[in-house]
N, C-alpha and C positions, 0 to 999 in steps of 0.2 A: 858969450854970445848963445852959447850951444845951452848951456846952464838956464838962458831965459827962454830959448825958444822949446826946452824941452819942459819949463813950467808952464808955460803958454799952453801948450799941446794938451798936459794932465788938465789944467785949468779947462780949457774945451771938451775935455771928454767928461770933466764930471759934471759940468752943467747940462750938455747933451743929455747924460744919462739921467739928470734931476727933472730935466722937461720931458722926458720920455716916460717919466713912471708917472702914472695915474694912482690914484689912489682907489683900489679895487672894493666896491661895494658889494657885500651878498645880499641878492633880491629873497624876501623871505616869501614862502610860502605861506601868504593869506588868505588862501581857498578854504573856505570852509567844509568842514568834513562832514563826509557822507553820512547819514544816519542808515546803518542797517541790522539786522537780524540774523544773528548766529545759530547753528545748530553743531551739537557736537553728534560727528558720526559714531555708530553704535555696531559690534559685528554682531548679524543675527543668525543665530544656529537652528531656530526655529521657527516654523509655518511658512518655511522654505518650498516652496513645488518644485515638483520632478518637469523639468524641460528638458524635450531632443531637438536636434536639429533635423530637418529632412526636406524632401524638394517638393513641389508641386508637378503631375502628371497628371493626364487626360485617363479618365477613370476605364473608356474604351478607347483604345489604342492598336495598330497593326503595323510589323514590320514585314515587306513583302518581297519574296525571293525566287528562285525557281529552281526545280529538280535538275534543267537542262543546260548543256552548256550553247552558248550562239551569242549571236552579232545581235543588238538591240536594232530592231530594222526602224521603230518611233518610240518614244515619249511623246504622249498625246496630252499630257497637264504639266502644269507650274506647281511651282509652291506656291501655296496660299488660295489654289482653287480650290472650290465646291465642288464635292463629288456626289454621284448618288450610288447606291448597292445596286452593283453588278455591271457601272462604267468600265470600259476598257479604257487604262493606266498607261500599259506598257505593253509593245506588240517586238516579240522575238524571233531572229529569222527560223523557222519549222520547215527548210525544204526534205530534212531526212525523214520529220514525221509524214511529211506529206505523201513522200514514196511508199515511207510503211503503210501508210493509211490504205495506198492504193493497191498493195500485195493484200494487204485483208481484205479489202472489197473484194478482188477474184476470188480471195479464198471460199470466202461467203458463198459465192454465188456456186464455184465447183461443189462445195459442201451443199450448198441448198438443192441442188441439181440430184447430187447423188442420195440426200433425203428421199426427195420426191418420188426418184426410182424404188429406191428399199421401202418405202412404203406400199407402193402400188406393188411391190411382189410378196411383201408379207402379206397385206389383205387379201391377194390371190390365194397364196399359198395358204392362209389361214381357211380361206372356206373349203377349198379341197381338202385339206385336213378334217375340219368336221363333214366334209363328204367320206369319208373316210378313202380320198383318192391321190391324196400323199400320206408318205410315212412319217413317224415320230422324228426319223433321224434330218430327213430334209427338213419340215417343221423348225427343229431345233436349229440347225441352218442358218434358215430365213431367218429366223427369229434374232441370230446372235447378229449377222450382215445387216440387217436392221437397225440396233443398238449401236453399232459402231458407228453409222451412218450418221446417227442422231448426235454421237458424241463428238464427232466430228463437227456438225455444224455448230453443237453449245459452245465446242470450243474455241469455232473464228468468230462467234460470238462475242466471246470472252476477251478475245484479243484487239476486238473494235474495241470496247471499252477500256483496255489499256490504251491504246491509242490516244481516245478522245480525252481521257484524263490528263495524260500528256500534253497536250492540247492546252489543259484548262494553265500549265505553267509555262506555255510559251505565249499565252496571252493573259496576262495579270489585269485582273479587276477589283474593283473596289468591294472587300468586304460588308461595309456597311457603309449608310451616308456619313457624309464628314469632310474635314480637309485636307490635303495634301500637305505635311509639313517638313518634309525630307525628300530630296531628290539624287541620290546617287552616282547615275547614267547617263549619258545621252545616245544619242544617234551614233552607230558606229562602234560602240564601249562592245566589248565583250564580258557578257552575262556568266558569271560562272556558280555552280552549283551551291546555295548555302548562303550565297552574297545578299546583305538587304541592299535592293535595288529602290524601294520606293517606300515613306513611309505615312501612314494616313490618322488621325485621330476624331473621334466624335466629340464636336465641342460642347460645352455646356455642362457637363458632370464630370469633376474633379477630383481628385483624392492627394492624400500629402503619406508619403514614403520618408517615416521614420526610422531614427538605430536609437534601441534603447540598451543601455548596459545591463550586465548581468544581474547586478546588486539592485537593479531598479524592477524590472521586467515582470515579477510575481505579483506585483499590485497592480498590474494594466489587467483590465478585463474588455471582452468585447461588448458593444453598444453603450460606452463609458463616454460622456460628453465632454469636449475639450474645445478651450481657444486656440485657434491658429494663427499666430503673428507672420502676415508675409511684409518682410521690410519695403521689396519695391512699392507697393502700393502702400505704406504707412498705416495698415487697417489690422484690424484683428477680424477674423470668421469663426463663426462656429463648425465641428463637427464632431462625427459620431465615428468611434473605433470599428471597424469593420472585420478586422485579422491580425490576429496579433501570432508571431511565427513561436513553435515550440522547440525549434532548433536553430544554433547558433555555430554551425558547421563550417557555413561555404560565407560568412558576414566576418570574420574575424573576431568574434567573441560578443557581437552586437545584434541585439535580435532585431527582426524587422518586425514593424506594425506600421498598416493603412490605417487612414483617418479619411473618409467621407466627405467631403465640404459639403456644408448646406447649399442649397440654392440662393445666389448671390448677385447683382447688379456690377458688381466690382470686377474692372477690366483685370482678371488675371488669367494668367497663359504657362503652359506648363514650360518645367526649366525654373520656375520661381523661386527662390529658396526662404522656407519656411520654417518658422519655431514654434515649436508646440508645448502648450503648457498643459500639461495634466492634472487634475485635481489631486492628488497625492501627493504627501509630503516627502520628501529623499529619504531613504534609508540611512544613507550615509549623511551625518551633520557637521557638513564643512560651515566653517565662518565665513559668511558670506557681507558684505557691505554694502551697505543698501544708502541711497541718497535720492529726495525727490529729483523726477524729471524737470521740475520747473527752473532747479538750481543749477541745471547744464547749460553750457556755453556752447555753443559751435562756429567753427570758422573756417569753412569749407567742409574739409573731412576730418579738420581736428575736433576733437571735444574737451572742454576742460571744465573747472569749478574754482570760483573766486575762493582764496582762504585769507584770514587777515595774519600779518605778519606781528611780530613784539612791537614794533614801533610803530602799532595800530595803522598801517598801509594794507591796500588789497594788494593780494598775488593771486595771477594767473597760475593755475595748477591744472597741466596736462592729464589727463585720465583716459583708462582705456575701458569702454563699457562692457558690459554683458547682457545676460539675460533682462528682459523686463517684468516687473511683477505688477501690475496695474500701474498705478501713477509713481511708481517709485523702480530705478535699473539698479542693477548691480556693476558696483564698479571693481574690473581685476586688478587695475595697478592705476599708482599715480595718489593714491590717497588711502592711510593706513587708519585700521581702527583708534574710539579715542579722540581724532581730531576734529577740529573745526572747521566748518565752511560758512559762507556766506548762502542765506537761504532768502534773503528778499533786500532790496536796498530802496530810499526814496532818492533818487539820483542815478546819472549813468556812472557806472562804474568802469575803470581803466587801471591798468597794472599800473600798481604805485600810487593811487588814488589812497588821501586820506579817507578813512571811517573813525564813524565813532558807533561801539555797541552797543545797543540797545538794551 
């Protein structure tokens, strides 16, 4: 009986396995191949122009600070406010200066009175000496007395000028018409000598400060017209070299070059990063991989390019890009020299799509 049950169970198992097994059919990919045009990457070591990274800044800008220590009484402006030349921006407590000014005024009053009295005595003795009524010794003493009184008065007035100059540092005013771009203090803060308190820029005219390596600086000349690519606005502006540093002592072997940008309606702001393209060939002929900008695929922050596999399918290769040269862009990594890439396709490409090379 056990044998019959065992055989029945085995038979049932085989039947269930046979029923559960289905013929799996492979679905053939009958989609038509997408016609594509392929180009070969070439490493370009010639006709590569020099480019340098830089930053946009206002041509006219100022960081204002004070020479005296004191508490900030009031900040009269906010970041973004437009200001006029001479407008009061920050008031610093100047009680000490007020006391010193009162002392100086008292000194001037005293010195003025002494000078007036000495002047009268000098004029009187001068008349007496002319009439032979005063001796030469008396005249010399009176002249010396008059000159000392005059010197004390001049000294008091110079002290007044010094105090007034210190008042200029307790009340910070706009050096030119512009816009407030930075404010580092608020009412009640302690202002220290030399500490930048507020920054003002004059909008409308901008320049780019770029750093050029020592191997390339010899070809950069004043007056050279250059292209400036500002990535934030995705546009290229024209500019002119106005300053070429003659020393890299304080810039780590990089030479500072200033480029004044032409007037433009583009919305550029200080601090934007830029790439300056000089119309001179690089001294060092490094191999540069260039591809057309139209062949680049973007996905968020990623950039890629389609290549063709051995089985004629599209493969999306992520790449890292460098400088732009007209309608071509430099590929820093992800694509090697003598590799093929898809320039154009007569359909929508995707990773793994069948392609037909034309």
